[in-house]
C-alpha positions in Angstrom: -2.4 -8.4 -1.8 -3.0 -12.2 -1.3 -5.7 -13.6 1.1 -4.4 -15.9 3.9 -6.9 -18.6 3.2 -5.9 -19.2 -0.3 -2.0 -18.2 0.0 -1.2 -21.4 1.0 -3.0 -23.0 -2.1 -1.8 -20.8 -4.6 0.6 -18.9 -3.7 3.4 -20.3 -0.9 5.9 -17.9 1.1 8.9 -19.8 0.1 7.7 -18.7 -3.3 7.5 -15.2 -2.6 11.1 -15.1 -0.7 12.6 -16.9 -3.5 10.8 -14.2 -5.9 12.3 -11.7 -3.7 9.3 -10.5 -2.1 10.5 -8.6 1.1 7.0 -8.1 2.7 3.5 -9.3 2.1 0.1 -7.4 2.8 -2.4 -10.1 3.6 -6.1 -8.6 4.0 -7.6 -11.4 5.9 -5.0 -12.4 8.2 -5.1 -9.0 11.5 -2.2 -9.0 13.9 -4.9 -10.6 16.4 -3.5 -13.8 14.7 -0.1 -13.1 16.4 1.1 -17.3 15.4 -0.6 -17.3 12.0 1.5 -14.5 11.0 4.8 -15.3 12.5 4.4 -18.4 10.8 4.0 -17.3 7.5 6.5 -14.3 7.9 9.3 -15.4 10.1 10.2 -18.6 8.2 10.4 -16.7 5.1 12.2 -13.3 6.1 9.1 -11.6 5.0 7.1 -8.4 6.7 4.1 -8.6 7.5 2.6 -5.2 5.7 -0.3 -3.5 7.3 -3.3 -2.1 6.1 -5.1 1.0 8.5 -8.4 2.3 7.0 -10.1 6.2 7.4 -12.4 4.5 10.1 -10.0 2.3 12.0 -10.6 3.1 15.8 -7.4 4.5 17.9 -7.1 1.9 19.8 -7.5 -0.9 16.8 -4.8 1.8 14.7 -2.0 1.3 17.8 -2.4 -2.6 17.7 -1.9 -2.6 14.2 1.0 0.2 13.6 2.7 -1.6 16.5 2.8 -5.2 14.5 3.5 -3.7 11.4 6.7 -4.1 9.3 8.5 -2.2 6.3 5.5 0.2 6.5 1.8 0.6 6.7 -0.2 1.1 4.1 -3.1 3.7 5.0 -6.1 3.4 2.8 -6.5 6.9 2.1 -11.0 6.5 1.8 -13.8 4.4 2.3 -15.4 2.8 -0.2 -14.4 0.7 -3.5 -10.9 1.2 -4.5 -10.4 2.8 -8.6 -9.0 6.0 -9.6 -10.5 9.2 -8.0 -11.2 13.1 -9.1 -10.6 14.5 -5.1 -8.9 13.6 -2.2 -10.0 12.6 1.4 -9.2 16.3 3.5 -8.4 13.8 6.3 -5.5 12.4 4.9 -2.9 14.3 6.8 -4.8 14.0 10.1 -4.7 10.2 9.9 -1.5 9.6 8.9 -0.3 12.4 11.7 -2.1 9.6 14.3 -0.7 6.5 12.7 3.0 8.4 13.3 1.7 8.7 16.8 2.1 4.8 17.0 5.2 3.6 14.6 8.4 5.4 13.2 7.0 3.0 10.1 7.3 5.0 6.5 3.3 5.4 6.4 2.6 4.7 2.9 -0.9 6.1 1.1 -3.1 5.0 -1.5 -6.4 4.0 -3.1 -8.1 6.4 -5.5 -5.0 8.8 -6.0 -5.2 8.8 -9.6 -2.5 12.0 -11.1 0.4 13.2 -10.9 -1.2 16.7 -9.0 -2.7 13.9 -6.0 0.4 12.2 -5.8 2.2 15.6 -5.5 -0.7 16.5 -2.8 -0.4 13.5 -0.8 3.3 13.1 -0.4 3.2 15.7 1.5 1.2 14.4 4.1 3.3 10.7 4.3 6.8 9.1 3.3 5.2 6.9 0.1 2.0 7.2 -2.6 0.7 4.7 -4.1 -1.4 5.1 -7.3 -2.1 0.9 -8.2 -5.4 2.1 -9.8 -3.9 4.1 -12.5 -1.7 1.9 -13.0 -4.3 -0.9 -13.2 -6.1 1.7 -15.6 -3.3 1.8 -18.4 -2.4 -1.4 -18.2 -6.0 -2.2 -19.3 -5.2 0.1 -22.0 -2.0 -0.4 -23.0 -2.0 -4.4 -22.0 -1.9 -5.8 -25.7 0.8 -3.6 -26.7 4.2 -4.9 -27.0 5.8 -2.3 -24.8 3.5 -2.3 -22.1 6.3 -1.5 -19.5 7.3 1.4 -21.6 3.7 2.7 -21.1 3.5 2.6 -17.2 7.1 3.6 -17.0 6.2 6.7 -18.9 2.8 7.4 -16.0 5.0 6.8 -13.4 8.9 7.5 -13.7 9.1 11.1 -15.2 4.7 12.7 -14.1 4.3 10.8 -10.8 8.3 10.7 -9.7 8.9 14.5 -10.7 5.8 15.3 -9.0 6.3 13.7 -5.3 9.9 15.5 -5.4 8.4 18.8 -5.4 5.9 18.1 -2.9 7.4 20.1 0.0 
């Protein structure tokens, strides 16, 4: 998730595209900045991934949803990111509201920490993001030569299995 004000200086869109990125979630480039969005995305075949938060007003949600490409990332809770012990009770209703404005898949993230939480969230959406849980494991196993296997052991069996059993 790069920031627009530093992206051109440190990570050119062409670099992202050449590395195989299909889309970019840029936190400080809102859909209102249509010209800059088009310049960044279309010239490098990158999709504009948009964020919607629990406090996003319905009118703004509609604007964001209509300008999104690829998928919409729903931030499941207010506050700071990081692993949480409980889920927000409004995830299901918020995802339904977003889906009323877009046919794109909805990914939900922000604080989802365990396979059980991932399975619960997966009942409400199309994709689950467990970024903070992965970052914690990188902190735990970062010095290990087999870091990739440690991350895969967390994501592949437990998270994937939990999500597949969501129904």
